[in-house]
Backbone bond lengths (Angstrom), bond angles and torsions (degrees), N, CA, C in turn:
res aa  C-N    CA-C-N  psi(-1)  N-CA   C-N-CA  omega(-1)  CA-C   N-CA-C  phi
1 M - - - 1.431 - - 1.643 104.76 -
2 K 1.451 102.94 146.43 1.487 113.33 177.01 1.494 109.84 -75.07
3 T 1.386 113.02 148.08 1.502 118.61 164.62 1.509 107.81 -95.62
4 V 1.296 110.98 140.20 1.522 117.69 -173.77 1.502 113.62 -120.49
5 C 1.338 118.84 135.35 1.363 125.06 171.72 1.488 106.91 -116.45
6 V 1.331 117.38 129.66 1.510 123.74 175.81 1.529 108.93 -100.12
7 I 1.216 118.86 136.20 1.433 122.91 -179.16 1.572 107.73 -132.35
8 T 1.389 120.56 112.01 1.395 120.45 172.97 1.541 108.77 -90.31
9 G 1.249 112.51 143.85 1.537 114.09 178.90 1.594 109.83 73.89
10 G 1.441 118.59 33.30 1.377 121.62 -170.28 1.445 113.95 -100.34
11 D 1.301 115.75 11.44 1.608 123.62 177.12 1.517 111.63 -66.78
12 S 1.257 119.18 -28.87 1.511 122.65 -174.78 1.489 111.22 -161.78
13 G 1.345 113.99 175.55 1.430 116.80 170.72 1.517 116.67 68.53
14 M 1.393 122.46 -142.81 1.412 117.14 -176.92 1.578 115.23 -75.83
15 G 1.387 114.49 -19.07 1.456 117.51 175.26 1.452 114.20 -62.45
16 L 1.430 111.63 -51.07 1.384 119.85 171.82 1.424 115.81 -53.19
17 A 1.300 116.43 -56.25 1.583 125.00 179.88 1.578 104.83 -46.54
18 T 1.330 117.20 -50.58 1.334 120.05 -172.08 1.552 117.06 -68.27
19 A 1.397 109.36 -33.02 1.497 115.89 174.63 1.500 112.37 -65.99
20 K 1.353 112.39 -27.99 1.568 115.58 179.96 1.705 109.19 -68.47
21 I 1.303 107.58 -30.54 1.586 112.98 -179.54 1.497 109.70 -77.49
22 L 1.385 112.80 -54.49 1.573 118.41 -171.59 1.486 106.97 -72.78
23 G 1.329 121.02 -22.20 1.389 125.39 -179.24 1.638 112.71 -65.19
24 K 1.323 115.59 -12.37 1.342 120.01 -172.14 1.541 110.52 -78.65
25 E 1.388 113.80 -16.63 1.389 124.12 -176.11 1.517 113.26 -132.17
26 H 1.359 120.45 -14.00 1.394 118.83 -173.55 1.598 110.24 -134.63
27 H 1.271 111.54 155.42 1.546 115.84 171.86 1.428 106.21 -74.67
28 I 1.264 117.39 131.15 1.548 123.76 -177.69 1.591 109.82 -106.48
29 I 1.305 105.85 129.83 1.611 116.41 172.92 1.603 104.30 -119.59
30 V 1.269 106.09 118.58 1.489 118.10 175.48 1.508 116.67 -98.48
31 G 1.264 116.03 111.56 1.486 123.57 -176.99 1.476 115.15 -79.62
32 R 1.299 120.79 100.16 1.510 119.05 171.37 1.577 108.00 -177.35
33 S 1.212 114.52 -154.08 1.575 115.13 -176.85 1.560 112.80 -80.69
34 V 1.315 116.35 124.29 1.453 117.83 -170.77 1.520 111.50 -62.23
35 K 1.368 117.97 -37.73 1.465 119.82 -179.79 1.470 109.51 -68.92
36 K 1.276 127.02 -29.55 1.376 130.11 172.41 1.444 117.73 -64.26
37 L 1.342 109.53 -27.57 1.519 113.78 -169.44 1.569 112.41 -105.50
38 E 1.312 118.84 0.53 1.378 116.84 179.45 1.593 116.14 -50.83
39 T 1.285 116.19 -37.30 1.463 121.88 -175.43 1.684 101.39 -74.99
40 T 1.311 118.41 -35.31 1.398 119.41 -178.29 1.612 112.37 -63.05
41 L 1.344 112.32 -47.64 1.312 121.68 175.78 1.618 112.69 -54.19
42 Q 1.277 114.93 -50.03 1.429 115.69 176.81 1.471 114.97 -56.17
43 E 1.417 117.91 -41.61 1.341 128.80 178.88 1.626 111.41 -57.46
44 L 1.378 111.38 -48.96 1.384 114.48 179.54 1.592 115.97 -69.21
45 R 1.344 110.46 -43.42 1.528 116.44 178.22 1.568 112.70 -61.15
46 S 1.448 113.61 -27.97 1.462 117.45 -178.10 1.583 108.01 -67.96
47 E 1.508 117.59 -22.85 1.384 120.71 175.13 1.485 114.07 -99.65
48 S 1.332 114.56 28.78 1.479 126.38 176.36 1.547 109.19 57.81
49 I 1.271 120.76 36.03 1.449 127.74 -179.15 1.599 104.78 -99.67
50 E 1.362 112.52 121.78 1.429 117.14 173.53 1.531 114.00 -77.72
51 A 1.318 113.74 106.87 1.464 118.07 -172.13 1.476 113.32 -140.34
52 E 1.364 117.32 151.91 1.458 123.20 178.70 1.476 108.74 -142.40
53 V 1.327 115.48 164.91 1.601 122.68 176.47 1.452 107.99 -113.07
54 F 1.292 114.12 139.00 1.486 117.45 173.97 1.588 108.57 -129.29
55 P 1.277 118.70 119.80 1.434 121.69 -177.86 1.528 113.14 -48.82
56 C 1.258 122.14 132.62 1.463 122.55 -175.02 1.499 112.77 -155.93
57 D 1.308 119.11 119.38 1.470 116.73 160.27 1.485 118.68 -106.00
58 I 1.301 109.76 109.61 1.565 116.62 -168.46 1.456 114.77 -58.95
59 S 1.448 117.05 -21.61 1.466 113.37 -179.57 1.476 111.37 -82.13
60 D 1.330 121.89 -5.40 1.455 126.54 178.41 1.597 112.08 -108.77
61 S 1.312 112.93 105.23 1.410 121.43 -177.89 1.539 115.58 -48.62
62 Q 1.320 119.06 -41.08 1.449 121.29 176.96 1.503 111.63 -66.47
63 S 1.332 123.17 -32.83 1.477 127.69 177.28 1.489 109.63 -68.46
64 V 1.271 116.55 -38.36 1.510 124.44 174.67 1.482 113.31 -64.59
65 N 1.245 109.39 -47.96 1.498 118.79 177.16 1.470 110.00 -52.84
66 K 1.315 119.45 -45.64 1.382 120.41 -175.55 1.490 113.95 -71.54
67 L 1.434 120.64 -26.57 1.311 129.06 173.81 1.632 108.12 -63.77
68 A 1.340 108.91 -52.70 1.505 117.60 -179.21 1.542 108.31 -55.53
69 E 1.348 117.96 -45.86 1.514 122.16 -178.41 1.396 108.71 -59.78
70 H 1.374 117.19 -43.77 1.519 119.48 -174.73 1.457 108.37 -69.51
71 A 1.344 125.79 -38.34 1.390 128.82 -177.30 1.604 108.77 -63.98
72 K 1.323 112.19 -39.92 1.483 120.25 -177.23 1.537 105.55 -66.47
73 S 1.303 118.45 -39.02 1.560 120.68 -179.91 1.453 115.50 -68.61
74 I 1.304 115.14 -16.97 1.517 120.75 -177.30 1.603 107.74 -87.91
75 G 1.320 119.58 -33.33 1.360 122.26 -175.95 1.491 114.41 169.13
76 K 1.345 119.91 -159.83 1.497 130.81 172.42 1.514 111.31 -71.01
77 I 1.303 119.10 114.37 1.449 117.09 175.76 1.602 112.38 -84.19
78 V 1.311 110.24 110.67 1.403 115.64 -171.96 1.621 110.48 -91.54
79 S 1.303 115.65 -30.30 1.393 118.43 -179.58 1.552 114.81 -153.36
80 V 1.251 117.68 153.91 1.493 125.39 174.15 1.574 112.13 -129.60
81 I 1.191 116.33 111.05 1.521 119.33 176.57 1.543 109.39 -99.76
82 H 1.472 113.25 106.45 1.404 112.81 -173.67 1.488 108.58 -101.51
83 A 1.299 111.97 93.75 1.495 127.10 -177.24 1.544 119.71 -98.60
84 A 1.383 111.77 -10.02 1.501 119.17 -174.93 1.595 103.83 -75.90
85 G 1.381 111.49 150.25 1.471 118.94 171.80 1.456 110.45 175.51
86 M 1.243 118.76 -173.43 1.519 128.66 174.87 1.406 116.91 -125.33
87 S 1.394 115.73 131.30 1.486 117.36 172.71 1.439 113.59 -87.45
88 P 1.404 118.39 176.09 1.516 119.52 -178.46 1.501 110.78 -58.78
89 N 1.244 124.12 -33.81 1.521 126.54 -174.72 1.577 110.52 -86.06
90 M 1.210 119.88 7.02 1.461 121.93 -178.82 1.527 120.14 -106.86
91 G 1.409 114.93 -3.53 1.369 119.94 174.53 1.543 112.49 172.08
92 E 1.317 112.44 -179.59 1.558 118.99 177.91 1.539 111.09 -68.13
93 A 1.318 113.57 165.37 1.388 116.92 -179.28 1.481 117.07 -55.57
94 R 1.305 114.29 -44.18 1.467 121.67 179.89 1.543 111.92 -58.69
95 Q 1.357 113.78 -48.78 1.458 118.65 176.47 1.576 114.34 -56.42
96 I 1.396 113.20 -40.67 1.420 115.84 -177.02 1.624 114.02 -74.06
97 M 1.282 117.36 -30.58 1.401 128.77 164.16 1.500 113.29 -55.71
98 E 1.288 112.22 -51.87 1.605 117.15 -177.52 1.385 105.82 -64.98
99 A 1.422 123.94 -50.28 1.345 121.10 -171.54 1.618 112.02 -66.92
100 N 1.348 116.89 -43.99 1.473 121.40 -168.38 1.571 107.55 -83.48
101 A 1.302 120.39 -50.05 1.501 121.15 -178.73 1.394 113.44 -80.40
102 L 1.405 119.12 -56.24 1.551 119.93 177.17 1.461 113.32 -58.40
103 G 1.375 112.17 -40.37 1.461 120.51 -179.62 1.541 112.30 -53.47
104 T 1.361 116.37 -49.08 1.392 119.85 -179.09 1.475 113.33 -64.96
105 I 1.347 114.61 -40.53 1.500 121.32 -176.78 1.677 103.98 -65.13
106 N 1.287 116.42 -45.68 1.486 119.21 -178.73 1.517 109.61 -62.03
107 I 1.269 121.67 -45.11 1.555 127.81 -174.68 1.561 101.90 -61.66
108 N 1.292 118.27 -56.51 1.471 116.49 -172.98 1.523 113.83 -64.62
109 N 1.307 113.33 -42.83 1.472 114.63 -179.21 1.516 109.96 -68.46
110 A 1.295 122.24 -43.84 1.381 121.46 -178.43 1.567 118.20 -60.39
111 F 1.369 112.78 -34.68 1.451 121.11 -178.66 1.426 114.64 -92.74
112 Y 1.359 119.44 -9.44 1.442 123.18 177.76 1.529 112.74 -54.61
113 D 1.353 113.69 -51.69 1.492 115.78 178.58 1.475 118.19 -76.24
114 K 1.354 116.97 -8.64 1.411 118.75 174.66 1.429 120.31 -101.14
115 M 1.409 118.15 1.58 1.338 121.45 178.52 1.457 114.56 -114.13
116 G 1.360 118.13 149.11 1.484 118.56 -173.47 1.592 111.20 -123.56
117 R 1.287 117.69 -164.11 1.484 124.04 -178.63 1.376 110.26 -52.50
118 G 1.402 116.25 136.82 1.452 120.90 176.64 1.463 116.77 91.22
119 S 1.349 118.30 -16.97 1.378 122.69 -171.85 1.574 114.03 -83.98
120 C 1.373 123.32 173.00 1.413 120.87 -174.62 1.373 110.01 -152.45
121 V 1.374 121.36 144.94 1.453 130.38 169.63 1.563 105.42 -111.41
122 V 1.280 113.33 123.96 1.585 118.23 171.88 1.467 106.93 -110.87
123 D 1.357 118.68 115.12 1.464 128.25 175.95 1.405 108.60 -93.18
124 V 1.347 113.41 120.92 1.633 113.72 179.68 1.570 108.72 -94.01
125 S 1.344 112.33 127.09 1.488 118.73 -179.52 1.564 108.64 -107.66
126 S 1.210 121.41 -138.49 1.482 128.68 -179.44 1.615 112.91 -167.07
127 I 1.298 116.04 144.95 1.494 115.23 176.88 1.545 115.59 -59.27
128 S 1.402 109.94 -17.33 1.437 110.77 167.53 1.381 121.96 -53.46
129 G 1.371 112.88 -29.79 1.546 119.21 174.31 1.471 118.79 -67.76
130 Y 1.462 116.41 -4.93 1.384 122.20 177.85 1.538 108.40 -111.44
131 L 1.366 121.14 -16.72 1.385 123.56 -161.54 1.551 110.39 -88.97
132 A 1.323 120.24 -33.06 1.432 113.61 -177.34 1.653 108.00 -78.78
133 P 1.401 108.07 156.94 1.527 110.75 -176.87 1.539 112.24 -58.38
134 K 1.252 113.97 144.02 1.498 120.81 178.40 1.537 118.50 -49.05
135 F 1.318 110.06 -38.52 1.496 118.67 -175.61 1.461 109.78 -63.76
136 I 1.472 117.18 -25.05 1.429 114.10 179.66 1.515 118.49 -79.47
137 M 1.341 112.82 -15.72 1.474 123.71 -175.92 1.584 110.63 -77.38
138 P 1.281 116.35 120.68 1.534 118.10 -172.96 1.623 105.49 -88.56
139 T 1.364 117.76 60.50 1.408 124.37 -174.35 1.428 115.07 -61.25
140 G 1.427 113.27 -30.35 1.391 115.10 -175.68 1.559 110.27 -77.77
141 S 1.221 119.50 -5.51 1.542 121.85 178.17 1.568 110.18 -105.36
142 Y 1.352 117.07 1.93 1.495 119.08 -179.05 1.463 105.05 -70.95
143 K 1.300 130.48 -29.33 1.400 125.91 -178.72 1.375 116.93 -63.29
144 Y 1.328 118.31 -22.27 1.423 121.86 179.92 1.657 112.91 -72.36
145 S 1.363 112.51 -6.04 1.398 111.96 171.79 1.496 119.08 -77.84
146 R 1.428 115.11 -0.07 1.399 121.93 175.18 1.622 109.47 -107.65
147 T 1.271 115.77 -5.69 1.495 114.62 -172.85 1.542 109.36 -131.90
148 N 1.321 120.05 -33.08 1.487 120.21 -177.37 1.625 106.58 -148.15
149 I 1.206 113.55 100.22 1.536 114.99 -171.99 1.563 107.68 -72.23
150 D 1.361 117.52 -31.80 1.481 114.91 -179.38 1.474 108.84 -72.78
151 K 1.202 124.21 -40.29 1.445 125.97 176.53 1.588 111.13 -62.46
152 F 1.285 112.83 -40.42 1.478 116.84 -178.48 1.506 107.34 -61.91
153 F 1.302 116.66 -53.15 1.456 121.90 -174.78 1.491 112.97 -64.51
154 K 1.370 119.32 -31.31 1.413 122.98 177.21 1.489 114.37 -70.16
155 K 1.404 114.67 -36.74 1.436 123.06 171.01 1.577 112.89 -62.35
156 M 1.289 115.50 -50.17 1.475 120.31 172.37 1.448 116.14 -47.67
157 M 1.256 118.48 -51.98 1.412 124.09 -179.87 1.541 112.80 -74.26
158 Q 1.277 120.50 -27.29 1.527 120.56 172.18 1.433 108.93 -65.04
159 R 1.316 122.02 -37.35 1.527 127.14 177.29 1.652 103.50 -64.21
160 V 1.184 116.38 -52.87 1.495 119.10 -172.08 1.589 112.65 -65.10
161 N 1.371 115.52 -32.97 1.300 119.71 -175.93 1.550 112.39 -84.27
162 L 1.268 122.34 2.46 1.358 131.28 175.64 1.650 108.82 -73.59
163 F 1.213 115.45 -21.49 1.454 129.03 -171.65 1.574 110.64 -100.73
164 P 1.360 117.27 152.32 1.475 117.55 172.99 1.494 114.93 -54.18
165 K 1.290 115.53 150.32 1.402 126.22 -164.48 1.607 106.22 -62.10
166 K 1.262 117.10 -43.85 1.509 119.81 176.26 1.437 117.19 -55.06
167 L 1.332 119.05 -27.63 1.353 125.54 -176.48 1.576 117.12 -87.37
168 R 1.408 112.48 -17.84 1.503 123.86 -166.35 1.486 106.87 -65.32
169 P 1.304 126.60 -44.30 1.422 121.70 -174.50 1.653 111.35 -63.62
170 F 1.332 112.76 -38.11 1.444 114.01 174.80 1.566 114.92 -67.59
171 L 1.280 112.44 -40.88 1.588 119.90 -179.80 1.535 105.18 -65.69
172 A 1.376 121.75 -43.47 1.404 117.95 -178.38 1.452 112.35 -67.41
173 Y 1.273 119.31 -25.51 1.518 125.55 172.34 1.419 111.48 -66.82
174 C 1.352 115.14 -51.38 1.564 119.26 -179.33 1.547 109.42 -64.88
175 I 1.289 116.77 -39.54 1.565 116.76 -177.48 1.470 108.48 -69.39
176 S 1.297 116.17 -47.14 1.443 121.26 -175.28 1.509 111.72 -62.43
177 K 1.331 125.83 -39.60 1.321 133.11 -178.47 1.604 110.90 -73.11
178 N 1.368 117.07 -36.32 1.370 121.40 173.73 1.453 110.05 -69.92
179 F 1.296 121.22 -30.70 1.552 125.14 172.99 1.497 108.53 -65.75
180 V 1.331 115.33 -40.72 1.543 118.37 -174.19 1.523 106.15 -59.12
181 I 1.377 116.21 -42.53 1.505 117.19 -177.27 1.534 110.35 -64.97
182 W 1.299 114.80 -46.72 1.474 123.48 173.15 1.475 113.80 -47.65
183 F 1.298 115.67 -56.25 1.383 129.65 -176.91 1.597 110.39 -54.61
184 A 1.314 109.10 -57.08 1.431 111.34 -178.80 1.605 118.81 -60.04
185 K 1.411 105.91 -37.91 1.486 108.62 179.16 1.553 112.86 -69.98
186 T 1.298 118.37 -34.52 1.494 123.01 177.24 1.488 116.70 -79.38
187 D 1.325 115.77 -16.89 1.448 117.24 176.83 1.570 111.63 -92.11
188 A 1.240 119.34 1.27 1.490 122.45 170.89 1.493 112.33 -62.02
189 A 1.240 125.37 -47.93 1.293 123.13 175.83 1.468 118.22 -55.26
190 R 1.303 114.65 -42.77 1.566 122.72 177.02 1.527 106.47 -60.36
191 F 1.299 117.99 -54.83 1.548 119.42 -176.70 1.586 109.70 -65.22
192 G 1.314 115.77 -29.59 1.458 122.01 -172.12 1.563 105.62 -69.76
193 Q 1.316 123.53 -23.98 1.456 122.88 179.01 1.433 112.26 -66.88
194 K 1.382 115.36 -24.27 1.572 116.11 174.91 1.473 109.29 -111.79
195 G 1.210 119.15 28.92 1.534 125.23 173.72 1.567 114.07 65.91
196 A 1.383 112.18 27.60 1.468 110.92 177.83 1.601 107.93 -113.79
197 R 1.277 115.28 173.52 1.398 118.71 -173.77 1.634 111.96 -125.76
198 V 1.347 113.09 151.94 1.625 115.65 169.41 1.510 104.18 -134.19
199 V 1.339 115.58 128.69 1.409 119.12 166.13 1.602 111.34 -130.08
200 S 1.253 121.68 164.54 1.357 122.62 172.16 1.512 110.46 -120.19
201 V 1.257 114.06 150.93 1.516 121.18 -173.62 1.605 102.93 -123.69
202 T 1.290 119.64 125.56 1.485 122.10 177.38 1.401 112.33 -110.71
203 P 1.414 118.17 106.03 1.437 122.34 179.47 1.521 112.22 -83.07
204 G 1.261 115.68 150.24 1.525 118.98 169.71 1.539 105.65 -89.74
205 T 1.330 114.31 -142.89 1.478 120.79 -178.02 1.496 111.69 -80.02
206 F 1.358 122.37 125.36 1.329 128.04 -175.04 1.586 110.40 -131.11
207 E 1.299 114.76 154.78 1.493 114.05 178.10 1.491 109.84 -84.38
208 T 1.372 110.94 90.72 1.428 120.55 176.68 1.529 110.20 -133.65
209 P 1.348 120.52 162.61 1.402 118.63 172.91 1.487 116.02 -50.94
210 M 1.462 115.34 -39.07 1.404 118.95 178.36 1.556 111.45 -64.79
211 G 1.433 109.93 -42.35 1.581 116.42 -178.94 1.538 107.44 -59.89
212 E 1.310 118.09 -41.66 1.491 122.93 179.19 1.505 111.69 -53.80
213 L 1.269 116.72 -40.40 1.626 122.76 -176.04 1.589 103.54 -71.28
214 E 1.336 118.00 -28.85 1.471 118.20 -177.00 1.561 110.97 -103.93
215 K 1.389 117.03 22.11 1.376 119.41 -172.55 1.592 109.80 -51.76
216 E 1.278 120.23 -49.41 1.468 121.84 -175.66 1.596 113.64 -51.35
217 N 1.363 113.07 -46.60 1.454 115.40 170.53 1.543 119.89 -62.85
218 A 1.421 106.91 -41.37 1.529 115.17 172.77 1.474 112.64 -53.06
219 D 1.319 114.86 -41.85 1.580 114.85 -176.97 1.522 109.89 -69.70
220 N 1.333 119.37 -29.92 1.361 122.53 175.46 1.481 113.29 -67.56
221 Y 1.324 121.52 -39.66 1.369 126.50 -177.20 1.572 113.98 -77.38
222 L 1.330 112.93 -22.53 1.415 119.49 -179.57 1.554 116.16 -64.92
223 K 1.279 112.35 -26.62 1.539 118.27 179.74 1.430 111.75 -69.47
224 Y 1.409 118.84 -23.79 1.429 119.72 176.65 1.513 112.99 -90.75
225 C 1.325 118.21 -10.61 1.470 119.11 -176.95 1.597 114.05 -69.83
226 A 1.311 110.34 147.81 1.486 110.32 177.09 1.499 108.89 -83.98
227 I 1.418 117.92 -28.30 1.419 119.91 169.18 1.514 110.91 -95.24
228 K 1.305 117.19 114.20 1.458 117.32 -169.62 1.494 119.81 -86.65
229 H 1.289 113.45 55.46 1.482 122.88 177.57 1.523 105.86 -151.37
230 T 1.401 109.96 156.64 1.515 119.29 173.48 1.569 104.61 -72.60
231 G 1.253 111.77 139.73 1.503 117.75 179.13 1.478 115.62 -65.72
232 K 1.312 124.03 137.10 1.449 130.00 166.29 1.483 111.98 -79.96
233 V 1.423 110.90 146.83 1.438 114.34 -174.72 1.529 114.52 -58.36
234 E 1.381 109.92 -30.74 1.523 115.21 -174.26 1.585 107.52 -69.55
235 E 1.264 111.82 -13.99 1.565 113.38 -176.08 1.555 112.38 -86.32
236 I 1.360 116.03 -10.21 1.353 125.30 172.94 1.566 115.70 -110.80
237 A 1.357 112.69 -35.45 1.421 116.89 -177.20 1.613 112.61 -56.95
238 D 1.305 118.28 -41.14 1.479 117.68 170.37 1.419 119.93 -59.00
239 L 1.364 111.16 -33.61 1.503 116.28 174.82 1.543 112.09 -70.48
240 L 1.277 115.38 -43.45 1.569 113.92 172.12 1.418 117.09 -60.51
241 A 1.323 115.72 -38.21 1.470 122.08 -177.72 1.615 109.08 -70.31
242 F 1.333 119.36 -40.44 1.374 126.47 173.33 1.438 113.38 -57.73
243 C 1.407 119.48 -52.23 1.424 125.04 179.47 1.564 112.13 -54.56
244 A 1.296 113.08 -36.40 1.465 118.28 -175.78 1.433 111.97 -82.63
245 S 1.321 120.14 -15.34 1.557 125.12 -174.11 1.555 113.84 -83.03
246 E 1.287 117.13 165.76 1.385 121.96 173.50 1.411 117.31 -68.95
247 K 1.281 118.57 -10.19 1.506 124.93 168.24 1.525 115.67 -65.72
248 A 1.304 112.84 -25.40 1.479 119.32 -177.57 1.579 104.89 -103.64
249 G 1.389 121.69 28.80 1.344 121.27 -172.43 1.540 120.91 -61.06
250 Y 1.361 116.04 -13.86 1.492 120.30 174.27 1.499 116.86 -110.59
251 L 1.370 111.42 19.61 1.424 120.43 -178.13 1.547 109.27 -107.24
252 T 1.296 119.66 111.65 1.401 123.06 178.79 1.536 109.70 -154.56
253 G 1.316 115.78 162.57 1.478 124.95 177.91 1.492 116.46 55.11
254 V 1.273 117.57 35.77 1.404 126.38 -178.22 1.506 111.44 -128.54
255 D 1.311 121.60 155.23 1.369 130.34 165.37 1.534 115.84 -101.73
256 I 1.228 120.06 122.04 1.451 117.43 -177.42 1.604 106.61 -110.45
257 I 1.351 112.86 122.92 1.404 121.56 -172.20 1.622 111.09 -90.69
258 C 1.318 123.09 124.94 1.438 123.25 -176.57 1.372 105.41 -132.49
259 D 1.475 122.91 80.37 1.383 126.02 -171.37 1.560 117.32 -136.93
260 G 1.295 111.22 21.33 1.490 117.93 173.21 1.584 111.50 70.88
261 G 1.372 111.33 16.09 1.440 112.17 -178.32 1.549 120.47 90.86
262 C 1.450 113.29 12.11 1.424 123.70 -170.49 1.519 108.22 -63.47
263 L 1.370 112.74 -59.12 1.465 118.58 -179.65 1.465 114.61 -52.58
264 A 1.427 116.01 -44.29 1.461 118.41 178.94 1.416 112.40 -66.64
265 G 1.271 120.09 -31.22 1.453 117.16 177.97 1.495 114.60 -71.83
266 K 1.340 114.20 -33.56 1.597 117.97 179.80 1.559 109.67 -71.12
267 K 1.408 112.68 -27.06 1.475 110.76 -176.54 1.548 109.32 -72.21
268 K 1.173 118.57 -19.55 1.521 123.95 -177.43 1.581 111.56 -79.59
269 I 1.266 115.58 -10.37 1.484 121.05 -179.60 1.620 108.21 -86.21
């Protein structure tokens, strides 16, 4: 039986770099637009990596369920690297909340029934989830993500819409990424009942297409970093691959920050 690793957002950046590592041992399924990923597949296959693309809209639970079903039909799912998402410059506040918050809920829920002992989900967040003032975060409403998705989403957007329109995409991004960290931590107990793990990884500023879109903010963050350069994807791909591997078999329910010391630097101010 094949062992399968699913990577959302694996067409470029850290997702693609991680696919090149995990693809040495596992069948890779990249969830995103097939047309967009033709070049990615050629690149992976040129390195003798067995890979395929499966169309998936992470904000649509049915689409994610189909991805999970397909992955299960190929073999044993050993890991899911959920790196797909939207930054503030990629859409409106609602779209960002749908992709980042609902996308994470959909991924974890869809793969829960498809993964067994020793497997792992790695949800990718962002240091933006830590940067906005805590009073902005509607943390008291996060719990509805497990009982009433419509109520959860309504409350998230109510908080975002309290602020001026021009700030809403950034606030939706901060809130949604803060939620990702919370959701991964609190999902560990559920996955642990079946011997599986969930962790989140929080990147700082990296040399990725998404990072390029947020270059202005990245330059602002860089002045606080202990390591004075933007991160390279290889510097986080190994971390993502390790977290998903059996070597990290006792690691779950935590957020791992990989930001060049940016958050540590800001805390000193």
